[in-house]
C-alpha positions, 0 to 999 in steps of 0.5 A: 764520746766527742773525742770518739766521733772525732776520731771516727769522722772525715774523709769518705766510705772508702776509708776507715780513718783513725779507726783501727786506733780504737780497737786498743783504746777500747779497755772495758765494757765502759769504754765499749758501750760508748763506742756502741752508742754511736751506730745510732750516730746520724752521720753514716761515716762514723757509723760504719767505721764504729761497726767496723771497730765493734766487729774486730774488737768482738772477735776476740771479746764477744761478751761485750755485746751481751748487753746490746743484744736487744740493740742489735736485734732493732737495729738489723730491723731498721737499717738501711746502709749496708755498711752497717748492715754487713757488719751486723750480718758478722755480729748476730753469731757473737751474741749468746742467742737462746732458742727464741732468739735464735730463729729470728737472727736466722731468719734475718741473716737468710733473708739478707743472704737471699735479698738480691737488693743487698750489696755483695758484701751483705750477702757474703757476710750474711752467708758467713753469719749463718755458718757461725751460728750453725756452731750454736743450732746444728739442726739448721744444716739441711736449710743452710745446704740448701740456701747455698745450693740456691744462691749458687744458681746465681753464679756471682763470683763473691757469693760462689766463693764464699760458698765454696768454702763454707761447704767444704767446712760444713 
């Protein structure tokens, strides 16, 4: 773990440091679990970079998240920093959610998308996460479209750009 911390530390929140080198270094579940543990680290920079690497890895290997489902839900209820939140928004759809888990995940992302105090990246990624969840639960389509209409009225360029992109795919 010390080697991971060393690779992910230093610099500031605008930089990914050496984090991209970890993408190919994570070869198995054990490596991934060690990386995932860093989401609970005290250093915000390490957390952000670990979350970024986790997001990139699970884009093609979502099964690595399976044993961390409860932790992702727990983190989402206590997360304060926007960098972790925007990555969590994209991790929810990569989980295998049963019917009982889908509702809290949907409501969490919906709340993040609507929350004016969240960063625009959190809000945009929450919309993207909701769109991805629709692939598993198409019954929420009307709710999603209503949310898009509601958010479009805020006239925020980054949100409107994502809304336009998602509306064309729904």
